[in-house]
C-alpha positions in Angstrom: -6.0 -22.2 -1.5 -6.0 -24.0 -4.8 -5.1 -22.2 -8.0 -7.2 -23.1 -11.0 -5.5 -25.5 -13.5 -6.3 -23.2 -16.4 -7.5 -19.6 -16.6 -10.5 -18.8 -18.7 -9.0 -15.6 -19.8 -5.6 -14.5 -20.9 -4.9 -11.2 -19.2 -2.4 -8.5 -20.1 -1.6 -6.3 -17.2 -0.5 -2.7 -17.9 0.8 -0.1 -15.4 3.8 2.0 -14.4 7.3 0.8 -14.8 7.3 -2.5 -12.9 10.9 -1.9 -11.7 10.1 1.7 -10.5 9.4 3.2 -7.1 6.0 3.5 -5.6 3.2 1.3 -4.3 1.7 0.3 -7.7 5.1 -1.0 -8.9 5.5 -2.9 -5.7 2.1 -4.6 -6.2 3.0 -5.4 -9.8 6.3 -7.0 -8.7 4.3 -9.3 -6.4 1.9 -10.1 -9.2 4.8 -11.0 -11.4 6.1 -13.5 -8.7 2.8 -14.9 -7.7 0.1 -14.7 -10.4 0.3 -17.7 -12.8 0.6 -16.6 -16.5 1.3 -13.0 -15.6 2.0 -10.9 -18.7 2.9 -7.2 -18.4 3.4 -4.1 -20.6 4.4 -0.7 -19.1 2.8 2.6 -19.7 5.6 4.9 -18.5 9.3 4.9 -17.6 11.2 5.7 -14.5 13.8 7.4 -16.9 11.6 10.4 -17.6 8.7 11.8 -19.7 10.3 11.4 -23.1 11.3 7.8 -22.4 7.8 7.3 -21.0 6.1 8.5 -24.2 8.1 5.9 -26.2 7.2 3.2 -23.7 3.5 4.1 -23.9 3.6 4.1 -27.7 5.3 0.7 -27.7 2.5 -0.8 -25.5 -0.1 0.6 -27.9 1.7 -0.9 -30.8 1.9 -4.3 -29.1 -1.8 -4.6 -28.1 -2.9 -6.0 -31.5 -0.3 -8.7 -31.3 -1.4 -9.7 -27.8 -4.9 -9.9 -29.2 -3.8 -12.2 -32.0 -2.0 -14.3 -29.4 -5.3 -14.9 -27.6 -5.2 -12.3 -24.9 -8.7 -11.0 -24.3 -8.5 -8.8 -21.2 -6.5 -5.7 -20.4 -6.1 -5.0 -16.7 -4.8 -1.5 -16.2 -3.3 -0.3 -12.8 -3.2 3.4 -12.3 -4.1 6.4 -10.1 -4.9 10.0 -10.7 -3.6 12.7 -13.0 -1.3 11.7 -15.8 -1.5 8.1 -14.7 -5.2 8.1 -15.2 -4.8 9.7 -18.7 -2.3 7.1 -19.8 -4.6 4.2 -18.7 -7.5 5.9 -20.5 -5.5 5.9 -23.7 -4.5 2.3 -23.4 -7.9 1.0 -22.4 -9.6 3.0 -25.1 -7.4 1.4 -27.8 -7.9 -2.0 -26.1 -11.7 -1.7 -26.3 -11.5 -0.9 -30.0 -9.4 -4.1 -30.5 -12.1 -6.2 -28.7 -10.4 -6.6 -25.3 -12.4 -6.7 -22.1 -11.1 -3.8 -19.9 -10.5 -3.3 -16.2 -9.4 -0.1 -14.6 -7.7 -0.7 -11.2 -7.5 2.4 -9.2 -4.7 2.8 -6.6 -4.9 6.6 -6.2 -5.6 7.8 -2.7 -6.4 11.2 -4.2 -8.8 10.0 -6.8 -11.8 11.8 -5.4 -10.1 15.1 -5.5 -8.9 14.4 -9.1 -12.4 13.4 -10.2 -13.8 16.6 -8.7 -11.2 18.7 -10.6 -11.7 16.8 -13.9 -15.5 16.8 -13.5 -17.3 13.9 -11.8 -19.8 13.5 -14.7 -16.9 13.3 -17.2 -15.0 10.8 -15.1 -18.2 8.8 -14.6 -18.8 8.6 -18.4 -15.2 7.5 -19.0 -15.3 4.8 -16.3 -18.6 3.5 -17.7 -16.9 2.4 -20.9 -14.9 -0.2 -19.0 -16.1 -3.7 -18.2 -15.1 -3.4 -14.6 -13.5 -1.1 -12.1 -11.3 -2.5 -9.3 -10.6 -0.6 -6.1 -8.6 -1.2 -2.9 -11.3 -1.1 -0.2 -15.0 -1.2 0.6 -14.9 2.6 1.2 -13.5 3.2 -2.3 -16.1 0.8 -3.8 -18.9 2.8 -2.2 -17.4 6.0 -3.6 -17.0 4.7 -7.2 -20.5 3.1 -7.1 -22.3 5.9 -5.4 -20.5 9.1 -6.4 -19.4 8.1 -9.9 -22.2 5.6 -10.7 -19.9 2.7 -11.7 -22.1 -0.4 -12.3 -19.4 -3.0 -11.7 -16.9 -2.2 -8.9 -14.8 -5.0 -7.3 -12.5 -4.8 -4.3 -9.1 -6.4 -5.1 -6.9 -6.3 -2.0 -3.3 -5.2 -2.5 -1.0 -8.2 -2.4 1.8 -8.7 0.2 4.1 -11.7 0.6 5.3 -13.4 3.7 9.1 -13.1 4.4 11.1 -16.1 3.2 12.2 -16.6 6.8 9.4 -16.5 9.4 9.4 -13.5 11.7 9.6 -14.3 15.4 8.8 -11.4 17.6 9.8 -10.9 21.2 9.0 -8.2 23.7 11.4 -5.4 23.4 13.7 -5.5 26.5 13.5 -2.5 28.8 17.2 -1.7 28.4 16.7 -1.3 24.6 15.1 1.6 22.7 11.9 0.9 20.8 12.6 1.2 17.1 10.1 2.9 14.9 10.3 3.0 11.1 8.8 5.2 8.3 8.9 4.1 4.7 7.5 6.3 2.0 8.0 9.4 -0.1 9.4 12.3 1.9 6.7 14.8 1.4 3.8 16.5 3.1 1.1 14.0 1.9 2.9 11.1 3.7 3.0 13.1 7.0 6.7 13.0 7.4 7.0 16.6 8.4 4.3 16.1 11.0 6.4 13.1 12.3 9.5 15.3 12.7 7.4 18.0 14.5 5.9 15.3 16.8 9.4 13.9 17.7 10.7 17.4 18.3 7.8 18.2 20.7 8.8 15.3 22.9 12.5 15.2 22.2 13.5 15.5 25.8 11.2 12.7 27.1 11.9 10.4 24.1 15.7 10.9 23.8 17.4 7.5 24.4 14.1 5.6 24.6 13.4 5.4 20.9 15.2 5.2 17.5 13.4 6.2 14.3 14.6 4.9 10.9 13.3 6.8 7.8 13.5 5.4 4.3 12.3 6.5 1.0 12.8 9.0 -1.8 11.4 12.5 -2.3 12.7 15.7 -0.7 15.7 14.2 1.1 17.5 17.6 1.4 14.5 19.2 3.1 14.2 16.1 5.4 17.8 16.3 6.4 17.6 20.1 6.9 14.5 19.8 9.2 16.0 16.9 11.2 19.1 19.0 11.9 17.2 22.2 12.6 15.0 20.3 15.2 17.9 18.7 16.8 16.8 15.2 16.0 20.0 13.7 14.6 20.5 11.5 17.7 17.0 10.0 17.4 16.4 9.9 13.7 18.4 8.2 10.9 17.8 8.4 7.2 18.4 5.0 5.6 17.7 5.8 2.0 15.6 3.6 -0.3 15.8 0.1 0.9 15.1 -3.1 -1.0 15.4 -6.9 -0.8 17.6 -8.2 2.0 18.3 -4.7 3.3 14.6 -4.0 3.7 14.0 -7.4 5.3 16.8 -6.7 7.9 15.4 -3.2 8.6 11.8 -4.4 9.2 13.0 -7.3 11.4 14.9 -5.0 13.7 12.1 -2.4 14.0 9.1 -2.6 16.3 6.4 -0.1 15.2 5.5 1.3 11.7 4.9 5.0 11.2 2.7 6.3 8.4 0.8 9.5 9.4 -0.5 10.2 5.8 -3.0 12.7 4.5 -3.8 10.7 1.4 -3.7 6.9 0.8 -5.4 4.0 -1.0 -4.3 0.8 0.8 -0.6 1.3 1.7 1.8 -1.5 1.0 3.9 -0.2 3.9 1.1 -1.1 6.4 0.7 -4.5 4.8 4.4 -5.1 5.2 4.2 -4.0 8.8 1.6 -6.7 9.3 3.6 -9.6 7.8 6.5 -8.5 10.0 4.1 -8.5 13.0 4.4 -4.8 13.7 1.6 -2.4 14.9 1.3 0.8 13.0 0.7 4.4 13.9 -1.2 5.8 11.0 -4.3 7.8 10.0 -8.0 7.4 9.1 -7.6 7.9 5.4 -8.4 5.7 2.3 -8.8 2.0 3.1 -6.6 2.1 6.2 -9.5 1.8 8.7 -10.5 -1.5 6.9 -7.1 -2.9 7.7 -6.3 -1.4 11.1 -8.7 -1.0 14.0 -7.7 1.6 16.5 -6.3 -0.1 19.5 -6.2 -3.5 17.9 -3.6 -3.6 15.2 -2.3 -0.1 15.8 -3.3 3.5 16.5 -5.4 5.6 14.1 -5.1 9.3 14.1 -6.6 12.3 12.3 -4.2 13.5 9.6 -2.2 16.5 10.8 -2.8 15.9 14.6 0.8 16.4 15.7 0.1 16.2 19.5 -1.8 12.9 19.1 1.0 11.5 16.9 3.5 12.5 19.6 1.3 10.9 22.3 1.0 7.7 20.3 4.8 7.4 19.9 5.2 7.9 23.7 2.6 5.3 24.4 4.4 2.6 22.4 7.8 3.7 23.9 6.4 3.0 27.3 4.4 -0.2 26.7 6.5 -3.1 25.2 3.7 -5.6 25.8 1.3 -3.5 23.7 3.7 -3.7 20.8 3.8 -7.4 20.9 0.1 -7.9 21.3 -0.9 -5.5 18.5 1.8 -6.9 16.3 0.3 -10.3 16.5 -3.1 -8.9 15.6 -1.6 -7.1 12.6 -0.1 -10.3 11.3 -3.5 -12.0 11.5 -5.2 -9.0 9.7 -3.1 -9.2 6.6 -3.8 -12.8 5.8 -6.5 -11.8 3.3 -3.8 -9.9 1.4 -1.5 -12.9 0.8 -1.0 -14.2 -2.7 -3.5 -17.1 -2.7 -6.3 -15.0 -1.4 -5.7 -12.1 -3.9 -5.4 -14.6 -6.8 -8.8 -15.9 -6.0 -10.2 -12.4 -6.1 -8.5 -11.8 -9.5 -9.9 -15.1 -11.0 -13.4 -14.2 -9.7 -13.2 -10.8 -11.4 -11.9 -12.1 -14.7 -14.5 -14.9 -14.8 -17.3 -12.3 -14.2 -16.4 -10.3 -17.4 -19.0 -11.1 -20.0 
């Protein structure tokens, strides 16, 4: 897909520490590598609250200078809670300086947040921006219908193809099927349900599968529960993986696990697609718009531990299913590749009056 020779707008992107953990930071890193003319200023710091306050202040101080340099649009990536408040501060100041403003919501829990803050209040706040960007059609319907936003655009989360193409083969019968979970170790990501599901079928799955778990969060609790449930031989904790280590991990695994309670459009599932892996995941956020049950993976109701255990057993016993659904997953993520997402961004920016 061709990229325009010149952009009609100079856009400043703001959001969380671009070198931090989390899905938004991962998206911003891909923007930095793939969006021509990308300019960024952070609104918090991975080094803590005090450092974050200074970083936010510095961005506010820099905004007039970006305006003088010809930047005319501020595109803010955020979620709920404090993230939303920080973006509201930045976008409010940007409006006063004459910028066009875009609030890009990544928060899977935004509906709960809006309810607690007051939907009418949030609706008034969002109405001040020139556009709201969301991650899926379901979120567009929520922001337009429940919050009354007049201009809501779907911008797909971006994902990159691996530098070396992935070539999948059917898992040999004498090898275990390898599952992988990547995400924060907490209740909302469903990792405790995952351990309970594995424990419920420990005897039937022992020796047939291996599960690699990577991410930050409550590592001590994860290790305690793994030992308590007798899963040390089946489950390995690999820490936070990046770059070549993450590439190697995803190449040797066969099925992605993400039994979340709250999501927007998880980068983890997009990464599973570019590595031609099916996913066992849940019907939350924008996930059903990426994965059709039985086509690119298996969709479950959050918290359904028996169904999660049954899905894991199903893939452990059907190597052809893994290969077939992995190919379908690879096809489904093509609309999330850089050229396609850049076209969505240009269309959004060009629409700002």
